[in-house]
VOGU-3710 file (C-alpha; in Angstrom, 3 decimals, decimal comma):
1> meriimngns> 3,122/24,663/-3,022  6,624/24,056/-3,122  8,531/21,433/-5,445  11,412/19,854/-3,764  13,870/17,197/-4,341  13,619/14,461/-1,879  13,804/10,880/-1,566  10,532/8,711/-0,460  11,301/8,709/3,188  11,291/12,518/3,002
11> aaaygavlsr> 8,369/12,345/1,144  6,422/10,132/3,701  7,509/12,326/6,435  6,024/15,598/4,509  2,833/13,624/4,262  2,469/13,099/7,857  3,436/16,603/8,503  0,770/17,837/6,238  -1,969/15,742/7,801  -1,144/17,522/11,014
21> vqvtaaypis> -0,626/14,205/12,826  -0,795/14,606/16,776  0,998/11,743/17,873  3,823/9,686/16,181  5,672/6,738/17,740  8,810/4,700/16,414  11,359/2,539/16,602  13,867/2,606/13,916  14,474/-0,081/11,205  16,124/-0,059/7,802
31> pqtgiveala> 14,864/1,179/5,297  12,193/3,285/6,791  14,287/4,837/9,514  14,816/8,137/7,645  10,934/8,827/7,959  11,052/8,956/11,506  14,413/10,674/11,808  12,785/13,422/9,278  9,616/13,665/11,590  11,716/14,244/14,593
41> qhiasgrlka> 13,269/16,826/13,004  10,036/18,454/12,029  8,871/18,321/15,387  12,172/19,769/16,890  12,044/22,506/14,240  8,239/23,469/15,577  7,091/22,746/12,091  4,841/19,870/13,432  3,233/20,210/16,862  3,014/16,557/17,761
51> kfimaesehs> 3,986/14,215/20,405  7,156/11,966/19,626  7,277/8,732/21,439  10,497/6,705/21,424  9,481/3,036/21,955  11,582/0,131/22,510  10,098/-2,240/20,011  7,690/-2,089/16,905  5,128/-3,853/19,319  5,322/-0,933/21,729
61> vmasliaase> 5,072/1,499/18,847  1,565/0,163/17,514  0,549/-0,182/21,274  1,368/3,497/21,989  -0,728/4,677/18,800  -3,711/2,256/19,821  -3,858/4,036/23,136  -3,218/7,751/21,621  -6,069/6,994/18,603  -8,621/5,891/21,392
71> agarvftats> -7,828/9,169/23,030  -8,853/10,913/19,904  -5,533/11,847/18,285  -4,457/11,667/14,997  -1,540/9,173/14,816  1,107/7,870/12,466  4,390/5,654/12,253  6,332/3,728/9,651  8,076/0,555/9,735  9,652/-2,380/7,721
81> sqglalmhel> 10,160/-6,264/7,557  10,611/-7,956/10,789  9,315/-4,841/12,494  5,994/-5,019/10,733  6,334/-8,685/11,744  6,860/-7,652/15,255  3,633/-5,533/15,188  1,305/-8,283/13,623  -0,630/-8,960/16,813  -1,483/-5,476/17,348
91> lhwaagarlp> -2,462/-4,898/13,621  -5,370/-7,301/14,244  -6,145/-5,236/17,537  -6,073/-1,638/15,529  -8,372/-2,709/12,967  -11,124/-4,683/15,298  -10,976/-1,740/17,624  -11,830/0,446/14,510  -8,969/3,058/14,957  -7,945/5,112/11,774
101> ivmvnvnram> -4,383/5,113/12,233  -2,113/5,662/8,907  1,281/3,633/8,849  3,950/3,431/6,143  5,639/0,157/5,160  8,826/0,448/3,461  9,148/-2,917/2,099  11,840/-5,107/2,731  12,386/-8,757/2,329  11,496/-10,938/5,421
111> sapwtmycdq> 14,306/-13,258/6,825  15,902/-15,648/6,553  18,131/-15,409/5,054  18,766/-11,987/6,780  18,624/-9,124/4,095  18,281/-5,501/3,830  16,758/-5,208/0,198  13,247/-5,049/-1,098  10,496/-7,528/-1,864  6,768/-7,394/-0,738
121> sdiiaqrdtg> 6,527/-10,445/1,453  6,508/-8,374/4,625  3,180/-6,728/3,791  1,697/-9,686/2,035  1,815/-11,481/5,449  -0,462/-8,469/6,717  -3,114/-9,056/3,968  -5,761/-10,191/6,268  -5,416/-8,020/9,356  -8,332/-5,868/8,528
131> wlhvyceqnq> -6,153/-2,748/7,200  -6,493/-1,009/3,838  -3,586/-1,571/1,645  -2,357/0,905/-0,749  1,037/0,333/-3,008  2,744/3,445/-4,160  5,012/3,576/-7,645  6,459/7,127/-6,739  7,586/9,328/-3,910  4,823/11,756/-4,561
141> ealdaiiqgy> 2,184/9,139/-4,641  3,396/7,951/-1,226  3,116/11,588/0,253  -0,474/11,828/-1,545  -1,425/8,314/-0,128  -0,841/9,536/3,424  -2,945/12,296/3,230  -5,821/10,563/1,469  -5,328/7,738/3,693  -6,491/9,945/6,707
151> kvaeqvmlpv> -9,289/10,944/4,354  -10,401/7,504/3,903  -9,711/5,990/7,293  -11,400/8,592/9,342  -14,588/8,087/7,504  -14,775/4,345/7,441  -12,888/3,988/10,792  -10,243/1,216/9,443  -6,373/1,709/9,458  -4,421/2,114/6,439
161> lvnmdgyyns> -1,081/0,817/5,401  0,711/2,765/2,756  3,378/0,878/1,053  6,635/1,707/-0,896  9,500/-0,305/-2,029  12,403/-0,129/0,096  15,953/1,505/-1,632  13,629/2,032/-5,083  11,412/4,486/-3,345  13,093/5,141/0,049
171> yttepvdvyd> 16,337/6,327/-0,864  15,839/7,337/-4,611  15,116/11,107/-5,080  12,591/12,785/-7,144  10,499/16,064/-7,498  7,898/16,061/-4,815  5,316/18,498/-4,648  4,774/19,801/-0,970  1,405/21,372/-0,731  0,564/24,517/1,357
181> iedvdrylpp> -0,791/23,495/4,391  -3,822/25,550/4,182  -5,026/23,704/1,076  -4,446/20,342/2,939  -6,528/21,772/5,769  -9,544/22,251/3,331  -9,241/18,873/2,164  -8,581/17,032/5,411  -10,312/18,624/8,380  -9,391/17,758/11,921
191> ynppvkldpn> -10,128/14,278/13,477  -13,426/14,210/15,394  -14,033/10,673/16,723  -16,987/9,407/17,324  -16,031/8,036/20,536  -13,029/8,371/22,462  -11,393/7,816/26,025  -12,917/10,923/28,201  -13,461/10,971/31,848  -15,876/13,480/31,443
201> ephtlhggtg> -18,035/10,900/29,068  -16,989/7,412/30,143  -16,997/4,467/27,830  -15,891/0,872/27,668  -13,783/0,577/24,430  -12,923/-2,609/22,696  -13,471/-4,775/25,319  -14,305/-8,710/25,481  -17,050/-10,256/23,949  -18,324/-13,699/23,134
211> phlfmemryq> -19,915/-15,705/20,385  -23,340/-13,599/20,546  -21,706/-10,494/19,142  -18,249/-11,302/17,584  -19,552/-12,351/14,240  -21,660/-9,311/13,979  -18,537/-6,812/14,810  -16,558/-8,602/12,215  -19,377/-8,367/9,669  -19,314/-4,235/10,458
221> mweamehara> -15,727/-4,320/9,444  -16,531/-6,395/6,315  -19,197/-3,809/5,419  -16,629/-0,936/6,233  -14,034/-2,503/4,139  -16,282/-2,707/1,193  -17,663/0,957/1,776  -14,079/2,103/1,646  -13,791/1,443/-2,150  -16,245/4,256/-2,849
231> vaqeadeefg> -14,734/6,304/-0,097  -11,446/6,156/-1,474  -12,783/6,810/-5,050  -14,297/10,086/-3,838  -11,105/10,921/-1,845  -8,924/10,605/-4,647  -11,207/12,658/-6,963  -11,412/15,551/-4,501  -7,843/15,321/-4,190  -7,475/15,570/-7,837
241> qifghryglt> -9,606/18,700/-7,839  -7,461/20,498/-5,361  -4,005/19,155/-5,946  -3,686/17,960/-9,593  -2,889/14,444/-8,852  -5,292/11,566/-9,042  -4,259/7,641/-8,995  -7,656/5,762/-8,467  -7,575/2,169/-7,048  -5,917/0,947/-10,126
251> eaygcedael> -4,462/2,542/-13,352  -5,365/0,821/-16,631  -2,569/2,004/-19,100  -2,920/1,019/-22,675  -5,446/-1,610/-21,873  -8,368/-0,717/-24,314  -7,377/-2,814/-26,974  -4,581/-4,687/-25,415  -4,131/-8,597/-26,087  -1,667/-9,065/-23,678
261> vlvgsgslvg> -1,928/-6,980/-20,096  0,680/-6,886/-17,451  -0,220/-6,280/-13,660  2,137/-5,115/-11,203  2,276/-2,985/-8,039  4,738/-0,560/-6,624  7,986/0,565/-8,024  8,217/-1,833/-10,821  5,179/-0,586/-12,519  7,536/2,168/-13,684
271> tlrevvderr> 9,512/-0,154/-15,637  6,595/-1,788/-16,894  5,259/1,530/-18,124  8,488/1,935/-20,074  8,459/-1,440/-21,816  4,472/-0,942/-22,736  5,410/2,248/-24,284  8,545/0,746/-26,306  6,256/-2,102/-27,649  3,310/-0,015/-28,242
281> ergerigllk> 5,756/2,322/-30,434  6,515/-1,105/-32,146  2,888/-1,816/-32,824  2,393/-4,456/-30,092  -1,011/-4,534/-28,213  0,280/-4,638/-24,639  -1,248/-2,751/-21,820  -0,396/-2,567/-18,122  -2,750/-2,680/-14,927  -1,329/-1,045/-11,826
291> irylrpfptq> -2,923/-2,313/-8,752  -2,883/0,441/-5,823  -5,212/-1,098/-3,432  -4,882/-4,736/-2,598  -7,388/-4,394/0,359  -10,206/-3,398/-0,363  -9,549/-5,308/-3,709  -10,708/-3,529/-6,721  -12,579/-6,479/-8,349  -14,533/-4,576/-10,914
301> qvrqavasaq> -11,737/-2,570/-12,053  -9,760/-5,421/-12,574  -12,419/-7,045/-14,702  -12,735/-3,720/-16,731  -9,133/-3,551/-17,386  -8,425/-6,634/-18,730  -11,662/-7,118/-20,931  -9,782/-6,964/-23,910  -6,881/-9,145/-23,309  -6,417/-12,800/-24,570
311> qiavidrnvs> -3,836/-13,117/-21,825  -2,751/-11,536/-18,527  0,632/-11,709/-16,921  0,974/-10,930/-13,247  4,271/-10,041/-11,860  4,661/-10,329/-7,912  7,507/-9,054/-5,891  6,514/-11,409/-3,269  5,591/-15,509/-2,610  3,083/-17,216/-0,783
321> vgmggvfwqe> 5,082/-20,354/-0,501  3,086/-23,298/-1,454  0,956/-21,381/-3,735  2,443/-18,689/-5,722  2,236/-14,624/-5,975  -0,334/-12,923/-4,007  -1,493/-10,514/-6,713  -1,854/-13,614/-9,167  -4,123/-15,436/-6,615  -5,965/-12,010/-6,034
331> vrsalygsqv> -6,616/-11,637/-9,980  -7,561/-15,231/-10,727  -9,992/-14,878/-7,697  -11,255/-11,567/-9,106  -12,074/-13,028/-12,506  -13,843/-16,013/-11,347  -17,515/-15,796/-11,784  -17,018/-12,893/-14,299  -17,567/-12,487/-18,056  -13,695/-12,429/-18,302
341> rdrpvlgfia> -13,357/-15,774/-16,436  -11,658/-17,643/-19,197  -8,568/-15,146/-19,904  -5,467/-17,064/-19,210  -3,758/-15,640/-15,832  -0,060/-16,578/-16,014  1,802/-15,902/-12,448  5,270/-14,629/-12,654  7,458/-14,211/-9,324  10,583/-11,437/-10,142
351> glggrdvtpg> 12,482/-9,295/-7,986  12,701/-11,264/-4,727  15,301/-9,994/-2,335  15,798/-6,849/-4,163  16,944/-8,322/-7,448  16,257/-5,658/-10,220  13,131/-6,382/-12,495  14,877/-4,652/-15,624  13,205/-4,141/-19,047  15,115/-7,122/-20,068
361> tvdqiiqiar> 13,278/-9,136/-17,065  10,028/-7,876/-18,412  10,934/-8,950/-22,098  11,311/-12,402/-20,940  8,113/-12,388/-19,133  6,595/-11,285/-22,390  8,308/-13,912/-24,452  7,382/-16,638/-22,083  3,679/-15,228/-21,842  3,443/-15,727/-25,434
371> snppqdvpiw> 4,606/-19,290/-25,383  1,149/-20,169/-23,686  2,977/-21,776/-20,380  1,145/-23,727/-17,797  -1,444/-21,314/-15,863  -1,688/-23,642/-12,386  1,899/-22,887/-11,193  3,912/-19,776/-10,785  6,863/-18,990/-13,221  10,204/-17,976/-11,485
381> ielkerr> 12,124/-15,371/-13,453  15,981/-15,300/-13,676  16,581/-17,855/-11,298  20,282/-18,737/-11,309  21,314/-22,454/-11,944  22,033/-24,463/-8,550  25,695/-25,786/-7,930
//
């Protein structure tokens, strides 16, 4: 194992290399371009033996990977924002075809207005496509999530989206452990699909169907996604035994006796963690719930983490216009019908379009939460006055 200082884009590329991907297709879009550039360098140097397809659009990228995956290859790509949106049609196709594709999305706000900066609205718009969704706090976690993603995807036969925040992760350098590939091979064996395109063993793959079978096929996807919770937990535990890094579907930090639990995902979790540590030193009973998996949603883990809380404050770096932050909606839904259904769940929207979520921002959220604001509308943080 070697420890290297690298940014999140480089870490994601190393995750694909260590997973021994066989086909990658790419179309550049900031802030993820560094991932496919690094992969191209790994392939050119001979470090990774893979086919690199230079496509003319993100739609073509996913079409290429669907074909390669159907032929039995382990495939990978990365995208962001408008590029992810252009793939949307084929994300449904990849999931419905039960293809274990792993893709990194470097979170960037959706236009208009046009912006290069981070929020999670791009990936939230893909929530219901049938892909597993993982959110990473740090660069190491991004590398690890890719390797684990193949381990899970190839068991449940559903694709995986690994998310990391643009700029906060993609261009920030941190120490990252790059594992010996022989150890990764022990953890992640070669992909051996149950069915693939093979002229010597003909099959009709993912053709048309009618009402007599379509619901049953969707139910099989549902069952696979439900099963993915246990598979992901097992994959994470095995990964920890081999490489020393464990993450879980969620992370409950200081939640055992917390009166107020802050809920977040992605890079802003690091800021929340610092604030929780500072407040704990002052004797305040505040905890942090980091949600890594949005799909499948870790309902039981969320319920357990907030069991002692008198209040829950969910901080979203996204907004579903007309409703509020999506993680807020998901947490409220998870608590409904449980023994903790009566806990006030407050929704905060912060950091859209790349605006920083600072410790001062979190202090404001805590102060507002303690004032018992309405629970049925999202609370927008640090809005500038209109002129």
